[in-house]
C-alpha positions in Angstrom: 9.2 -9.1 20.6 6.3 -8.8 17.5 5.1 -12.1 18.9 3.8 -10.5 22.0 2.6 -7.1 20.2 0.2 -10.0 18.0 -0.7 -12.0 21.3 -2.0 -8.6 22.5 -4.4 -8.0 19.8 -8.0 -10.0 19.3 -7.2 -13.6 18.3 -10.0 -13.0 15.6 -8.2 -12.4 12.5 -10.8 -9.9 11.3 -10.9 -8.1 14.7 -7.0 -8.1 14.7 -7.4 -6.8 11.1 -9.5 -4.5 11.8 -7.0 -2.9 14.7 -4.2 -2.8 12.1 -6.0 -1.3 9.6 -7.4 1.5 12.0 -3.5 1.8 12.7 -2.7 2.2 8.9 -5.9 5.0 8.6 -4.4 6.9 11.5 -0.7 7.1 10.3 -1.9 8.0 6.4 -4.0 10.4 8.1 -1.2 11.8 10.1 1.0 11.6 7.2 -1.2 14.1 5.3 -1.5 16.8 7.8 1.3 19.0 6.4 -0.2 19.7 3.4 -2.1 22.5 5.7 1.1 24.0 5.7 1.4 25.0 2.2 4.3 24.1 -0.7 7.1 23.8 1.8 6.4 20.3 2.1 6.7 19.3 -1.1 10.8 19.0 -1.4 9.8 15.7 0.5 7.6 14.1 -1.5 10.4 12.2 -3.6 11.4 10.5 -0.3 8.1 10.0 0.7 7.5 7.9 -2.4 10.6 5.9 -2.3 10.5 5.3 1.4 6.9 3.5 0.4 8.7 1.6 -2.7 11.5 0.1 -0.3 8.8 -1.2 2.1 6.4 -2.6 -0.3 8.9 -4.3 -2.5 10.3 -5.9 1.0 7.1 -6.8 2.5 5.7 -8.6 -0.7 8.3 -10.9 -0.3 9.0 -11.3 3.2 5.0 -11.2 4.3 3.4 -12.7 1.4 5.1 -14.4 -1.4 7.8 -16.2 1.1 5.2 -17.6 3.5 2.7 -18.8 0.6 5.4 -20.8 -0.5 6.5 -22.1 2.7 2.7 -23.0 3.3 2.4 -24.8 0.1 6.2 -25.7 -1.2 4.6 -25.2 -4.6 6.0 -22.8 -6.9 3.0 -23.2 -9.9 0.6 -22.4 -7.3 2.2 -19.2 -5.5 3.6 -18.0 -9.2 -0.1 -18.3 -10.7 -1.3 -16.5 -7.8 1.2 -13.5 -8.3 0.4 -13.4 -11.8 -3.6 -13.2 -11.0 -2.4 -9.9 -8.6 -0.6 -8.3 -11.4 -2.5 -8.9 -14.3 -5.9 -7.9 -11.9 -4.2 -4.6 -11.2 -3.2 -3.8 -14.4 -6.9 -4.8 -15.6 -8.2 -2.0 -12.9 -5.1 0.6 -14.0 -6.5 0.1 -17.7 -10.2 0.0 -16.9 -10.9 2.3 -14.0 -10.1 6.3 -15.0 -7.1 7.5 -12.9 -4.6 10.4 -13.0 -0.8 10.7 -11.5 0.6 13.7 -10.4 3.4 13.1 -12.6 2.5 10.5 -15.1 -0.4 12.1 -15.8 -4.4 10.5 -17.2 -4.5 6.9 -17.4 -7.4 4.4 -18.4 -10.4 4.7 -20.9 -10.5 8.6 -23.0 -13.7 9.2 -21.9 -13.2 9.0 -18.3 -11.0 12.4 -18.5 -14.3 14.3 -19.7 -16.7 12.2 -17.1 -15.1 13.0 -13.9 -13.2 15.7 -12.1 -9.3 15.9 -11.9 -9.7 15.3 -8.1 -11.8 12.6 -8.3 -9.2 11.3 -11.2 -6.5 11.6 -8.4 -8.7 9.8 -5.8 -9.2 6.7 -7.9 -5.2 6.7 -8.4 -5.0 6.5 -4.6 -7.7 4.0 -4.1 -6.1 1.5 -7.1 -3.0 2.0 -5.1 -3.9 1.4 -1.7 -5.9 -1.8 -2.4 -2.8 -4.4 -2.5 -1.4 -2.7 1.0 -4.9 -3.2 2.5 -5.2 -6.7 1.2 -1.7 -7.5 2.3 -2.4 -6.5 5.9 -5.4 -8.5 6.0 -4.2 -11.9 4.3 -0.9 -11.7 6.3 -3.0 -11.5 9.4 -5.2 -14.4 8.2 -1.8 -16.3 8.0 -0.1 -15.2 11.4 -1.2 -12.4 13.7 2.5 -11.8 14.4 3.5 -11.8 10.9 0.5 -9.3 10.4 1.5 -7.0 12.9 4.9 -6.7 11.1 3.4 -5.9 8.1 0.7 -3.8 9.6 3.5 -1.6 11.3 5.5 -1.5 8.0 2.8 -0.3 5.9 1.5 2.0 8.8 4.9 3.5 8.9 5.5 4.0 5.2 1.8 5.5 5.1 3.2 8.5 7.1 4.8 9.7 4.1 2.5 8.0 1.7 -0.4 9.8 3.4 1.5 13.5 2.4 2.1 12.0 -1.1 -1.3 11.1 -1.2 -2.8 14.4 0.2 -0.5 16.9 -1.6 -1.5 16.6 -5.3 -5.2 17.0 -4.2 -4.3 20.1 -2.3 -3.0 21.5 -5.1 -6.2 21.0 -7.2 -8.8 21.4 -4.4 -7.1 23.1 -1.5 -5.4 21.8 1.8 -8.3 20.9 3.7 -9.4 18.8 0.7 -6.2 17.3 0.5 -6.3 16.3 4.2 -9.8 15.1 3.8 -8.7 12.8 0.6 -5.3 11.8 3.0 -7.7 10.2 5.6 -10.0 8.6 3.1 -7.1 6.9 1.8 -6.1 5.5 5.0 -9.7 4.1 5.6 -9.9 2.4 2.2 -7.2 0.4 3.5 -8.9 -0.7 6.4 -11.8 -1.6 4.6 -9.5 -3.9 2.4 -7.5 -5.2 5.1 -10.9 -6.3 6.8 -12.3 -7.8 3.6 -9.1 -9.8 3.0 -8.8 -11.2 6.3 -12.6 -12.0 6.3 -12.6 -13.5 3.1 -9.4 -15.9 3.9 -10.5 -17.1 7.2 -13.7 -18.2 5.7 -12.2 -20.0 2.9 -8.8 -20.5 4.3 -7.8 -23.1 1.6 -7.3 -20.4 -1.0 -5.3 -18.4 1.6 -1.7 -18.8 0.1 -3.4 -18.0 -3.5 -4.5 -14.8 -1.9 -1.1 -13.9 -0.2 0.8 -14.4 -3.1 -2.1 -12.8 -5.4 -1.6 -9.8 -2.8 2.4 -10.0 -3.1 2.0 -9.9 -7.1 -0.4 -6.9 -6.6 2.2 -4.9 -5.0 4.9 -6.0 -7.0 3.0 -4.3 -9.8 2.3 -1.1 -8.4 6.0 -0.5 -6.7 7.5 -1.3 -9.9 5.1 0.2 -12.6 3.5 3.1 -10.5 6.0 4.0 -7.6 9.3 3.6 -9.0 8.9 5.6 -12.2 7.5 8.6 -10.5 10.4 8.6 -8.0 13.2 8.2 -10.6 11.2 11.3 -12.8 14.0 13.5 -12.2 17.8 13.1 -12.0 18.5 15.8 -9.4 16.7 13.9 -7.0 18.1 10.3 -7.7 19.9 10.6 -4.4 17.2 11.1 -2.0 15.1 8.6 -4.0 17.9 6.1 -3.6 18.1 6.8 0.1 14.7 6.8 0.9 14.0 3.3 -1.1 16.9 1.7 1.1 15.5 3.3 4.4 12.1 1.6 3.5 13.8 -1.3 2.5 15.9 -1.8 5.8 13.0 -1.0 7.9 10.9 -3.5 6.8 13.9 -6.2 6.9 14.5 -5.0 10.4 10.4 -5.4 11.4 10.6 -8.9 9.9 13.8 -9.8 11.5 12.1 -9.1 15.0 9.1 -12.5 14.4 
């Protein structure tokens, strides 16, 4: 089924990544819309994040790391790419000032004084979206059907993630700005998807490194950023686990349709 969908997309990986990137931007924007209805939507925040974590964890392996291993048969090469991805996002995490709703401020101390809180939250969103956009672009550069599965899964998890992005911004700057930042976060993924597909189409020999790099970056974001947020309170641990398993199984299901 997904092969048929993949064939319906443009044959050019860059154009295909643009199409899937716009799909991801649309679903993220759609997920941000509930912030216009006030604080009642807050109770779904944990479920939204945990669903995203489940999708990200599976897709980092099935869409990126395992295909890179199949293409190269080299553990050393793939593990190096994973470590590079982890180190790259870790460096961005340390050097770029940003703020999470629950974990608070991270980055250089002076960043808190120089930037408004709304911009700090926006930067946290961009850091989170870099690996997701790259995952779509690099998986499409490897295989359009695989990229479709990855894009569909990330797009679906971006519906609750769009809310998770927009809600904290709405609390700081108002519902309309919250929605605007949700839309912006989706478009940032589109940009990273197109850049990733273009780069690894031109430099195709580096594609396995790019896929494992993207997988490592997604693993870092999932383990370091998302999981601690969803298990912040014991009272929400069952909802968090249920959301995580739902996202996990959805990604496995989409991969099984390839």
